[in-house]
N, C-alpha and C positions, 0 to 999 in steps of 0.2 A: 220532363218521364221521372225523376226519384221522384220530387213532391206527388205525382198522379201516385205510385204505389203505397209511397210513404202514406195519405191519406187512407186506400182502400185499407192500409192497413189497419188505421185507428177506428176505422168504423165498423171491422171486422171484428174489431176489439170490444168497441163498447156494444157489438148488437149481439157476442156472443156472453157475453158479461149482464148485459137487461133480460137477454133469455132465458140466462139462469133463474134468476127472481125471478121471472112471471110465472114461469113453467115450476110446479113445485109437485111435490111427493104425489106419488097414489093413497099413502099413505099417511098424508100428512093430518098434521096433529094440532087439534081445535083449541083455540084459548088457556092457556094454563098448560097444556102437554108440554112435556120436556121435550127440549130439542137437543140438537148437538149446531143448527144454522137452520137460517129462515127457510130452505130448500124441505126444509121439516116440519114448515109449520101451512099453514092452511091460510092461502091467498087474504089479507086487510089486519096480518099481523106478521108478528117477524120474531127468530129469538134473542133473547135480549143475551147480549154480553158480557155484563157484568148486574154488579147491583142486587138489590134484592126478590128480585123474577130474573137472575144467567141459570139461560139452559131453559129457560120458561117462551113460551111462546105468548106475547102480548101486544099491542099498540098503546101508543101515548094518547091519552086524555089530560080531559082538565074538570070533569065533573064526573061522577057516577051514572048521571040520566046518557050521555056520552056514548058508554061503554058498553050501559044495557040496552040502547036504540042499536048502538052494533051484533051484542055477542049474546043481547038476552038478559032477563031478570037476574042470574044465577053469576052476574058479573059485577065489579068496580069500580071505582076508582083508586087504589091508593096513593100516597103521599110520594113517592116515586115521581107520581103523574105519570102511572101506568097502569092498562086495563088488567085487572087479574079475575081469577075465575075464585065466584063467593063460595060460603061455605057452612054445613053450621055441624057435619061431622065427617069425620071420613069416607065414609061409603060417596060420599058428591065429587071424592075428586079421582083426577087424571090418574093414572100408574105411575108411582114413581117420585109423588106428590101427600102429603098429608094436610090436613084440615091445622093451622094453623091458630093463634091464641086473637088472633085479629081480624078471622073469620075468611080466608081465603088459602087457596091451597097455595105449598109453598112446596118449594122443590126437597128432597129425601140427602141428596147427595149433588150439590153441586160442581159444577165441570168448574176446573183446573184456571 
């Protein structure tokens, strides 16, 4: 009997954690948007916790063509193997980001 209770508790915990990731904020941000968790990002992206895109919504990649296919022409695969929002000027970047010298939007203030 105890093992069935433990099994049920484990299944509930796994389901609850998976549900949190599957359901996103109604104000979820697109590629390059600033975030505190993946809940803040649109489906298909996640909130990066460290590296050059820390605190931004991104997705893994191996070529700019895969980013363009998933997110449109205004995206690129940067050296960290992550999709970033491309830009030529500040006006093309989401809030709390700026257009850096490499042509992608970078978070102005990264989370600690």
